C-alpha positions in Angstrom: 20.5 0.7 46.6 18.6 3.8 45.9 18.5 6.1 42.9 17.4 9.7 43.1 16.3 11.8 40.1 16.4 15.5 40.9 14.7 18.0 38.6 13.0 21.4 38.7 10.4 20.0 36.2 8.8 16.8 37.5 5.3 16.3 36.0 2.4 15.9 38.4 -0.4 14.2 36.5 -3.1 15.3 38.9 -2.2 18.9 38.8 -1.1 18.9 35.2 1.9 21.0 36.3 5.7 20.7 36.7 7.2 20.9 40.2 10.7 20.9 41.6 11.0 17.4 43.1 13.4 14.6 43.9 12.1 11.1 42.9 13.5 8.4 45.0 13.7 5.0 43.3 14.3 1.6 45.0 14.4 -1.5 42.8 11.6 -1.4 40.3 9.4 1.1 42.2 9.1 4.8 43.1 9.8 4.8 46.8 8.9 8.5 47.4 8.5 11.9 46.0 10.6 14.3 48.0 11.3 18.1 48.1 13.9 19.2 45.7 16.6 19.7 48.3 15.7 16.7 50.5 18.4 14.7 52.2 18.9 11.3 50.7 20.1 7.9 51.9 23.9 7.4 52.1 23.9 4.7 49.4 22.0 6.7 46.9 23.0 7.4 43.2 21.9 10.9 42.4 21.0 11.9 38.8 20.6 15.7 38.9 19.1 16.7 35.6 18.6 20.4 36.4 15.8 21.9 34.5 15.1 18.9 32.3 11.5 17.6 32.1 10.8 14.4 34.0 7.6 12.6 33.0 6.0 9.1 33.2 7.0 6.9 30.3 4.5 7.2 27.4 2.1 4.4 26.8 1.1 3.4 23.3 -2.5 2.4 23.6 -2.6 0.3 20.3 0.4 -1.1 18.5 1.8 -4.0 16.6 5.3 -3.5 18.0 7.3 -6.8 18.2 4.7 -8.6 16.1 5.5 -6.7 12.9 9.2 -6.1 13.0 10.6 -3.0 11.4 13.1 -3.5 8.5 12.1 -7.2 8.1 10.1 -8.7 5.2 7.5 -11.4 5.5 9.7 -13.3 8.0 8.9 -10.6 10.6 5.2 -10.2 9.9 3.4 -12.2 12.6 0.6 -9.7 13.4 -2.2 -10.8 11.0 -3.9 -14.2 10.9 -6.1 -14.5 7.8 -7.5 -18.0 8.4 -11.2 -17.8 7.6 -12.4 -19.5 10.7 -14.7 -18.5 13.6 -12.7 -20.6 15.9 -9.8 -18.2 16.5 -10.4 -17.9 20.3 -7.0 -19.5 21.2 -5.0 -16.9 19.2 -2.8 -14.7 21.4 -0.6 -11.9 20.1 1.9 -12.6 22.9 3.0 -15.7 20.9 4.0 -13.4 18.0 5.9 -10.7 19.9 9.7 -10.7 19.3 11.5 -9.0 22.2 14.5 -8.0 20.0 12.4 -6.0 17.4 14.5 -2.9 16.8 11.4 -0.8 17.4 11.6 -1.5 21.2 14.9 0.4 21.3 13.4 3.2 19.2 10.5 3.4 21.6 12.8 3.8 24.6 14.8 6.5 22.8 11.5 8.4 22.5 10.2 8.0 26.0 7.7 5.2 25.3 7.9 2.5 27.9 4.7 0.4 27.5 2.6 -0.8 24.5 -0.8 -2.4 24.2 0.0 -4.9 21.4 -2.8 -6.1 19.1 -3.1 -8.1 15.9 -3.1 -6.4 12.6 -6.0 -4.8 10.7 -6.2 -7.6 8.2 -7.7 -10.0 10.7 -11.5 -9.6 11.0 -11.3 -11.8 14.1 -8.0 -11.0 15.6 -6.0 -12.2 18.6 -6.1 -11.7 22.3 -4.1 -8.5 23.0 -1.2 -8.1 25.4 0.3 -5.2 27.4 4.1 -5.2 27.5 6.9 -3.2 28.7 9.7 -2.3 26.4 12.6 -4.0 28.2 13.3 -7.7 28.7 14.8 -10.8 27.0 11.6 -12.8 26.9 8.1 -11.6 26.2 6.9 -13.3 29.4 9.3 -11.1 31.3 8.1 -8.0 29.5 4.3 -8.7 29.9 2.3 -6.7 32.3 -1.0 -8.4 31.1 -0.3 -11.2 28.7 -4.0 -11.5 27.7 -6.0 -8.3 28.1 -8.6 -7.9 25.4 -9.5 -9.0 22.0 -9.0 -7.2 18.7 -11.4 -7.2 15.7 -11.4 -5.2 12.4 -14.0 -3.6 10.2 -13.5 -1.6 7.0 -11.3 -1.6 3.9 -8.3 -3.5 5.0 -10.0 -6.8 6.1 -12.1 -6.5 2.9 -9.0 -6.3 0.8 -7.1 -9.0 2.7 -9.9 -11.5 2.2 -10.3 -10.6 -1.5 -6.6 -11.1 -2.1 -6.8 -14.5 -0.3 -10.0 -15.9 -1.8 -10.4 -13.8 -5.0 -13.9 -13.1 -3.7 -15.0 -9.8 -2.2 -15.9 -9.7 1.4 -18.6 -7.2 2.0 -19.2 -5.1 5.2 -22.2 -7.3 5.9 -20.1 -10.4 5.5 -17.5 -9.0 8.0 -20.3 -8.2 10.5 -21.8 -11.7 10.0 -18.4 -13.2 10.8 -18.2 -11.3 14.1 -21.8 -12.3 15.0 -21.0 -16.0 14.4 -17.9 -15.7 16.6 -19.9 -14.0 19.4 -22.7 -16.5 19.1 -20.2 -19.4 19.5 -17.8 -18.0 22.1 -19.6 -15.2 23.7 -18.3 -11.6 23.8 -14.8 -11.2 25.4 -14.5 -8.8 28.3 -12.5 -6.1 26.6 -13.2 -5.7 22.9 -11.2 -3.4 20.6 -12.7 -2.8 17.2 -10.8 -1.0 14.4 -13.0 1.3 12.4 -12.4 4.5 10.5 -15.6 4.9 8.3 -18.9 6.1 9.8 -20.7 3.0 8.5 -18.2 0.7 10.3 -18.5 2.8 13.5 -22.3 2.2 13.4 -21.7 -1.5 13.0 -19.4 -1.5 16.0 -22.1 0.3 18.0 -24.8 -2.1 16.8 -22.7 -5.2 17.8 -22.0 -3.6 21.2 -25.7 -3.2 21.7 -26.5 -6.7 20.6 -23.9 -8.5 22.7 -23.4 -6.0 25.6 -19.6 -5.9 25.7 -17.2 -3.3 26.8 -16.1 -1.4 23.6 -13.0 0.5 22.8 -13.2 2.0 19.3 -9.8 2.2 17.6 -9.1 5.0 15.1 -12.7 6.3 14.9 -11.7 9.3 12.9 -14.9 9.2 10.8 -17.2 9.4 13.8 -19.8 12.2 13.7 -21.3 14.0 16.7 -24.1 11.5 17.1 -21.7 8.6 17.1 -19.4 10.2 19.6 -22.3 11.0 21.9 -23.4 7.3 21.7 -19.9 6.2 22.6 -20.0 8.5 25.6 -23.5 7.3 26.7 -22.4 3.7 26.5 -19.2 4.1 28.5 -17.1 3.2 25.5 -13.5 4.4 25.1 -11.8 5.8 22.0 -8.2 5.2 21.0 -7.8 7.8 18.3 -5.4 8.2 15.5 -2.8 8.0 14.2 -3.3 11.2 12.2 0.3 11.3 10.9 -0.1 8.8 8.1 -0.7 8.7 4.4 -4.4 8.9 3.3 -4.2 5.8 1.2 -7.9 4.8 1.4 -11.2 6.7 1.2 -12.0 5.8 4.8 -8.9 7.8 5.9 -10.0 11.1 4.3 -11.3 12.4 7.7 -7.8 12.2 9.3 -7.3 15.5 11.2 -5.6 16.2 14.5 -8.5 18.5 15.6 -10.5 15.3 16.1 -8.6 14.8 19.4 -10.0 18.0 20.9 -13.6 17.0 19.8 -13.3 13.7 21.7 -11.8 15.2 24.8 -14.5 18.0 25.1 -17.2 15.2 25.1 -15.4 13.5 28.0 -14.9 10.1 26.3 -12.2 8.0 27.9 -9.4 8.4 25.5 -5.9 7.6 24.3 -3.6 8.8 21.5 -2.1 5.9 19.6 0.6 5.2 17.0 -0.8 1.9 15.8 2.9 1.1 15.1 4.1 0.6 12.4 1.2 2.5 10.7 3.1 5.4 12.1 6.3 4.7 13.9 6.3 4.5 17.7 8.9 7.3 17.4 6.0 9.6 16.3 3.8 9.1 19.3 4.7 12.4 20.8 4.2 14.0 17.4 0.6 12.8 17.4 0.1 14.6 20.7 2.0 17.7 19.5 -0.2 18.0 16.4 -3.3 17.7 18.5 -2.1 20.6 20.7 -1.5 22.6 17.6 -5.1 22.1 16.7 -6.5 23.2 20.1 -6.1 20.3 22.5 -4.7 21.5 25.8 -1.4 20.2 26.9 -2.7 18.5 30.0 -5.1 16.3 28.0 -2.4 15.6 25.4 0.1 14.4 28.0 -2.5 12.4 30.0 -3.6 10.8 26.7 -0.1 9.4 26.5 0.3 8.4 30.1 -2.3 8.2 32.9 -5.5 8.3 30.9 -4.2 5.4 28.7 -3.1 3.5 31.8 -6.6 3.9 33.2 -8.2 2.7 30.0 -6.0 -0.4 30.0 -6.5 -1.1 33.7 -2.8 -0.6 34.6 -3.0 2.8 36.4 -2.2 1.1 39.7 1.2 0.2 38.3 2.3 2.9 35.8 1.1 6.0 34.0 2.2 8.6 36.6 5.1 9.5 38.9 3.5 8.3 42.1 5.0 6.6 45.2 4.3 2.9 45.0 4.1 2.7 41.2 6.7 1.2 39.0 9.4 3.5 38.0 8.6 4.0 34.3 10.1 7.4 33.7 11.5 9.4 30.7 13.7 12.5 31.1 13.5 15.1 28.3 15.9 18.0 27.6 13.0 20.3 26.9 9.2 20.5 26.7 8.3 16.9 25.6 5.7 18.2 23.1 8.3 20.4 21.4 9.7 18.9 18.2 13.2 20.1 19.2 13.2 18.2 22.5 14.6 14.7 22.9 14.9 12.0 25.6 18.1 11.8 27.6 17.2 8.9 29.9 14.5 6.3 30.0 13.8 4.0 33.0 11.7 0.9 32.8 10.7 -0.6 36.2 13.6 1.4 37.8 16.2 0.1 35.3 18.0 2.7 33.2 17.4 1.3 29.7 18.3 4.2 27.6 20.9 7.0 28.0 21.4 9.4 25.1 25.1 10.2 25.8 26.1 6.5 25.8 24.1 5.8 22.6 25.8 8.6 20.7 29.3 7.5 21.5 
């Protein structure tokens, strides 16, 4: 059985342009990209969407989806482990992900098909991260990479978390010492994601990276100055920036501004736009990109920061992130420009399966 999606606006990630194409799907994969009026196999289901926009499914580069359920109290909060121990190496976020979190459906309704799930910011030493698709009845079925990297946190939230737990303040030097003890005991994991907003914490992340020679992805990073951004570039680090659309509740968040995205891209740092769901809802992932475009980021980099560039940072670009023959069919169809606030998703496919159809959801 084949499925063909025919549109005058199919996004080509390499050209950063829309073309009239027919996408031929077979099973979970993209079989071929064909000319718009190409002849099709006899047993083919044709979805002709006219001038709608067809793009790769968006990828949320850093999220707590499934581990911190929306609309649930403490019973659905499984994203943060506050045990004060340096022996947290066995912790894996995949053990906390609930496949029926309502946020997965919201993600599909907004064209987001994959998330990189990490532990919450309250954990100084967090869990092994996981990359999951947004469709499945078990997390093992959803997982692309069940153990990808390792998440750590610097800054105000871990300080606050430990103060509430122990009634003793945990200083920034105490947090850094906890990470050093962990690395001394276990070695540095292959892919390290460090949450940091404040410039002081960003310098600490860079210092730790130099001491232990690990591959660093800085998460948030909105307080980074020009020197720090250049150091990230020189060291081959990645930056998962944002979210900007959130309340400025803490001093370290006062630098939140969508223009930061353009600064990072101009320096050529490997880069992704994130929601850090539920810090801002996964529904707002496209809004993050739209705000960046409003502040000067070109649309090509904004769309790639939600698709192919993020897939490359996560090591999954051979499977997803672009509409390419041989890749898995993770596709979203929009009824207008995807970065327009008036556009919405009409269809979402995950691994070739139609998982969301707007008309049916509205009945």
